C-alpha positions as a Markdown table, in Angstrom:
| # | Residue | x | y | z |
|---|---|---|---|---|
| 1 | Met | 104.9 | 102.8 | 81.5 |
| 2 | Ile | 101.7 | 104.9 | 81.7 |
| 3 | Ala | 98.0 | 104.3 | 81.5 |
| 4 | Ile | 95.7 | 106.2 | 79.2 |
| 5 | Leu | 92.0 | 106.3 | 79.8 |
| 6 | Thr | 89.9 | 107.1 | 76.8 |
| 7 | Gly | 86.2 | 107.3 | 77.1 |
| 8 | Asp | 82.9 | 108.8 | 76.1 |
| 9 | Ile | 79.5 | 109.5 | 77.6 |
| 10 | Ile | 76.7 | 107.1 | 76.8 |
| 11 | Asn | 73.4 | 108.7 | 76.0 |
| 12 | Ser | 74.9 | 112.1 | 76.0 |
| 13 | Arg | 72.7 | 113.2 | 73.1 |
| 14 | Asp | 69.6 | 112.4 | 75.1 |
| 15 | Ser | 70.6 | 114.9 | 77.8 |
| 16 | Ser | 71.8 | 118.5 | 77.9 |
| 17 | Ala | 75.6 | 118.8 | 78.2 |
| 18 | Lys | 74.9 | 121.2 | 81.1 |
| 19 | Thr | 73.7 | 118.1 | 82.9 |
| 20 | Trp | 76.9 | 116.1 | 82.7 |
| 21 | Leu | 79.8 | 118.2 | 81.5 |
| 22 | Ser | 80.5 | 119.9 | 84.8 |
| 23 | Val | 80.3 | 116.5 | 86.6 |
| 24 | Leu | 82.8 | 115.0 | 84.1 |
| 25 | Lys | 85.1 | 117.9 | 84.4 |
| 26 | Lys | 85.1 | 117.8 | 88.2 |
| 27 | Ala | 85.7 | 114.1 | 88.2 |
| 28 | Leu | 88.7 | 114.3 | 85.8 |
| 29 | Ala | 90.2 | 117.3 | 87.6 |
| 30 | Ala | 89.9 | 115.4 | 91.0 |
| 31 | Ile | 91.9 | 112.4 | 89.9 |
| 32 | Ala | 94.1 | 113.5 | 87.0 |
| 33 | Glu | 97.8 | 114.0 | 87.6 |
| 34 | Asp | 99.0 | 117.5 | 86.7 |
| 35 | Asn | 95.8 | 118.3 | 84.8 |
| 36 | Ser | 96.7 | 115.6 | 82.2 |
| 37 | Trp | 93.2 | 115.3 | 80.8 |
| 38 | Glu | 91.2 | 116.7 | 78.0 |
| 39 | Ile | 87.6 | 116.6 | 76.7 |
| 40 | Phe | 87.2 | 116.5 | 73.0 |
| 41 | Arg | 84.5 | 115.9 | 70.3 |
| 42 | Gly | 81.9 | 117.1 | 72.7 |
| 43 | Asp | 81.4 | 114.0 | 74.8 |
| 44 | Ser | 84.8 | 112.2 | 74.6 |
| 45 | Phe | 87.7 | 112.5 | 77.0 |
| 46 | Gln | 91.2 | 111.2 | 77.6 |
| 47 | Met | 93.3 | 111.1 | 80.7 |
| 48 | Gln | 96.8 | 109.9 | 81.7 |
| 49 | Ser | 97.3 | 108.0 | 84.9 |
| 50 | Ala | 99.8 | 105.8 | 86.8 |
| 51 | Pro | 99.1 | 102.2 | 85.7 |
| 52 | Glu | 98.3 | 101.0 | 89.2 |
| 53 | Glu | 95.7 | 103.7 | 89.7 |
| 54 | Ala | 94.0 | 103.4 | 86.3 |
| 55 | Leu | 91.2 | 100.9 | 87.2 |
| 56 | Leu | 90.1 | 102.7 | 90.3 |
| 57 | Lys | 90.1 | 106.1 | 88.5 |
| 58 | Ala | 87.9 | 104.5 | 85.7 |
| 59 | Ile | 85.5 | 103.2 | 88.4 |
| 60 | Tyr | 85.5 | 106.7 | 90.0 |
| 61 | Ile | 84.6 | 108.4 | 86.7 |
| 62 | Lys | 81.8 | 105.8 | 86.2 |
| 63 | Ser | 80.4 | 106.4 | 89.7 |
| 64 | Ala | 80.5 | 110.2 | 89.1 |
| 65 | Ile | 78.6 | 110.0 | 85.8 |
| 66 | Lys | 76.1 | 107.4 | 87.1 |
| 67 | Thr | 75.0 | 109.8 | 89.8 |
| 68 | Leu | 73.1 | 111.3 | 86.9 |
| 69 | Lys | 70.0 | 109.4 | 85.9 |
| 70 | Asn | 70.0 | 107.5 | 82.5 |
| 71 | Leu | 73.7 | 108.4 | 81.8 |
| 72 | Asp | 76.7 | 106.1 | 81.8 |
| 73 | Val | 80.3 | 106.2 | 80.5 |
| 74 | Arg | 82.4 | 103.9 | 78.4 |
| 75 | Ile | 86.2 | 103.7 | 79.3 |
| 76 | Ala | 89.1 | 101.9 | 77.8 |
| 77 | Ile | 92.3 | 101.6 | 79.7 |
| 78 | Gly | 95.5 | 101.3 | 77.6 |
| 79 | Leu | 98.7 | 100.3 | 79.4 |
| 80 | Gly | 102.0 | 100.9 | 77.6 |
| 81 | Glu | 104.8 | 103.3 | 76.8 |
| 82 | Lys | 104.4 | 107.0 | 75.8 |
| 83 | Gln | 106.7 | 107.7 | 72.8 |
| 84 | Phe | 105.7 | 111.3 | 72.1 |
| 85 | Ser | 104.6 | 113.9 | 74.6 |
| 86 | Ser | 102.7 | 117.1 | 73.9 |
| 87 | Lys | 101.1 | 119.8 | 76.0 |
| 88 | Lys | 97.7 | 118.5 | 74.9 |
| 89 | Ile | 97.2 | 114.9 | 75.8 |
| 90 | Thr | 95.2 | 114.2 | 72.7 |
| 91 | Glu | 98.3 | 115.2 | 70.6 |
| 92 | Ser | 100.6 | 112.8 | 72.5 |
| 93 | Asn | 101.2 | 109.3 | 71.2 |
| 94 | Gly | 102.6 | 105.9 | 72.0 |
| 95 | Glu | 101.7 | 102.3 | 72.8 |
| 96 | Ala | 99.3 | 103.2 | 75.6 |
| 97 | Phe | 97.3 | 105.6 | 73.4 |
| 98 | Ile | 97.0 | 103.1 | 70.6 |
| 99 | Tyr | 95.8 | 100.3 | 73.0 |
| 100 | Ser | 93.3 | 102.6 | 74.6 |
| 101 | Gly | 91.8 | 103.8 | 71.3 |
| 102 | Glu | 91.7 | 100.2 | 69.9 |
| 103 | Lys | 89.9 | 98.9 | 73.1 |
| 104 | Leu | 87.4 | 101.8 | 73.1 |
| 105 | Asp | 86.4 | 100.8 | 69.5 |
| 106 | Glu | 86.0 | 97.2 | 70.6 |
| 107 | Leu | 83.9 | 98.2 | 73.6 |
| 108 | Lys | 81.5 | 100.1 | 71.3 |
| 109 | Glu | 81.1 | 96.9 | 69.1 |
| 110 | Glu | 80.7 | 94.7 | 72.2 |
| 111 | Arg | 78.3 | 97.1 | 73.9 |
| 112 | Ser | 80.4 | 97.0 | 77.0 |
| 113 | Thr | 81.6 | 99.9 | 79.2 |
| 114 | Leu | 85.0 | 99.1 | 80.7 |
| 115 | Ala | 88.1 | 97.1 | 79.7 |
| 116 | Val | 91.8 | 97.1 | 79.7 |
| 117 | Lys | 94.4 | 96.5 | 77.0 |
| 118 | Ser | 98.1 | 96.0 | 77.6 |
| 119 | Pro | 101.2 | 94.3 | 76.2 |
| 120 | Trp | 100.3 | 91.2 | 78.2 |
| 121 | Gln | 97.5 | 89.1 | 76.7 |
| 122 | Glu | 97.1 | 86.8 | 79.7 |
| 123 | Phe | 96.7 | 89.7 | 82.0 |
| 124 | Asp | 94.1 | 91.3 | 79.7 |
| 125 | Tyr | 92.2 | 88.1 | 79.4 |
| 126 | Glu | 92.0 | 87.5 | 83.2 |
| 127 | Met | 91.3 | 91.1 | 84.1 |
| 128 | Asn | 88.7 | 91.7 | 81.4 |
| 129 | Ile | 86.7 | 88.6 | 82.5 |
| 130 | Ser | 86.8 | 89.9 | 86.1 |
| 131 | Ile | 85.8 | 93.4 | 84.9 |
| 132 | Arg | 82.9 | 92.1 | 82.9 |
| 133 | Leu | 81.6 | 90.3 | 86.0 |
| 134 | Ala | 81.9 | 93.5 | 88.0 |
| 135 | Leu | 80.0 | 95.4 | 85.3 |
| 136 | Ile | 76.9 | 93.4 | 86.1 |
| 137 | Ala | 76.8 | 95.4 | 89.3 |
| 138 | Met | 78.4 | 98.7 | 88.1 |
| 139 | Asp | 76.2 | 99.1 | 85.0 |
| 140 | Gly | 73.2 | 98.8 | 87.2 |
| 141 | Trp | 74.2 | 101.4 | 89.8 |
| 142 | Ser | 71.4 | 103.7 | 90.8 |
| 143 | Pro | 72.3 | 107.4 | 91.3 |
| 144 | Ile | 72.3 | 106.8 | 95.1 |
| 145 | Ser | 74.5 | 103.8 | 94.9 |
| 146 | Ala | 76.8 | 105.6 | 92.5 |
| 147 | Glu | 77.0 | 108.6 | 94.8 |
| 148 | Met | 78.0 | 106.4 | 97.8 |
| 149 | Val | 80.7 | 104.7 | 95.7 |
| 150 | Lys | 82.0 | 108.0 | 94.5 |
| 151 | Leu | 82.2 | 109.4 | 98.1 |
| 152 | Ser | 83.8 | 106.2 | 99.4 |
| 153 | Ile | 86.5 | 106.4 | 96.8 |
| 154 | Glu | 87.1 | 110.1 | 97.5 |
| 155 | Asn | 87.3 | 109.4 | 101.2 |
| 156 | Arg | 89.1 | 106.1 | 101.3 |
| 157 | Gly | 88.6 | 104.1 | 104.5 |
| 158 | Ile | 85.7 | 106.4 | 105.7 |
| 159 | Ala | 83.3 | 104.7 | 108.1 |
| 160 | Gln | 79.7 | 104.3 | 107.0 |
| 161 | Asn | 78.5 | 106.4 | 110.0 |
| 162 | Asp | 80.7 | 109.3 | 108.8 |
| 163 | Leu | 79.5 | 108.8 | 105.2 |
| 164 | Ala | 75.9 | 108.9 | 106.5 |
| 165 | Glu | 76.6 | 112.1 | 108.4 |
| 166 | Met | 78.3 | 113.7 | 105.3 |
| 167 | Thr | 75.3 | 112.9 | 103.0 |
| 168 | Gly | 72.5 | 113.4 | 105.4 |
| 169 | Lys | 71.3 | 109.9 | 105.0 |
| 170 | Ser | 70.8 | 107.1 | 107.5 |
| 171 | Gln | 73.6 | 104.6 | 108.1 |
| 172 | Ser | 71.3 | 101.8 | 107.0 |
| 173 | Thr | 70.7 | 103.7 | 103.7 |
| 174 | Val | 74.4 | 104.1 | 103.1 |
| 175 | Ser | 75.1 | 100.4 | 104.0 |
| 176 | Glu | 72.4 | 99.1 | 101.7 |
| 177 | Ala | 73.5 | 101.4 | 98.8 |
| 178 | Leu | 77.1 | 100.2 | 99.0 |
| 179 | Lys | 75.9 | 96.6 | 99.4 |
| 180 | Arg | 73.8 | 96.9 | 96.2 |
| 181 | Ala | 76.7 | 98.5 | 94.4 |
| 182 | Arg | 78.9 | 95.5 | 95.4 |
| 183 | Phe | 81.5 | 98.1 | 96.6 |
| 184 | His | 83.5 | 95.6 | 98.7 |
| 185 | Glu | 83.8 | 93.2 | 95.8 |
| 186 | Ile | 84.7 | 96.0 | 93.4 |
| 187 | Met | 87.5 | 97.1 | 95.7 |
| 188 | Glu | 88.7 | 93.5 | 95.8 |
| 189 | Leu | 88.8 | 93.6 | 92.0 |
| 190 | Asp | 91.0 | 96.8 | 92.2 |
| 191 | Ala | 93.3 | 95.1 | 94.7 |
| 192 | Leu | 93.6 | 92.1 | 92.3 |
| 193 | Tyr | 94.3 | 94.4 | 89.4 |
| 194 | Lys | 97.1 | 96.1 | 91.3 |
| 195 | Lys | 98.6 | 92.9 | 92.5 |
| 196 | Lys | 98.7 | 91.3 | 89.0 |
| 197 | Leu | 100.0 | 94.5 | 87.4 |
| 198 | Ser | 102.8 | 95.0 | 90.0 |
| 199 | Ser | 104.2 | 91.6 | 89.3 |
| 200 | Leu | 104.5 | 92.5 | 85.6 |
| 201 | Ile | 106.0 | 96.0 | 85.9 |
| 202 | Lys | 108.2 | 95.5 | 89.0 |
| 203 | Pro | 111.7 | 96.9 | 88.4 |
């Protein structure tokens, strides 16, 4: 089983590609396995991931894009099998690809920015309710909060004092930014996602 993340940049036409393309490329390259990602149609992208890491990687991509003012990203996570593999991920196919594409279309209609689709309807129902609640915080991230989330994910377990030193900000600024971002609660959501998923795909 694999995870496929399919997404696109929101408000990309209102901003020069130079503004966000390098940020997107760096984010995908930092978290993709074996460069298994591709940008296509200008502002769309697709990436393969281990199922357990898919939600955190989606959150990471969102934090990277939201460091840029007035930009956001829409990401659909598809969980399933990969029936056909090609050198280009956009030419591969299978259940995970279909679920991811279908969910992205639904997100556009729903005007939402993140969701998951898998073979397990109850899992999808429970996780997507939780994700929608988390999006109340994530969709409202300021560039500073998004930057702190991004750096915290890149440096898992880093102390706020170290994060402050790294960014040249005060510890109180870092603490407040992460609190406003609801970073602790979002990491709890990721832990819940991993726990529920592991019970479904355990050997």
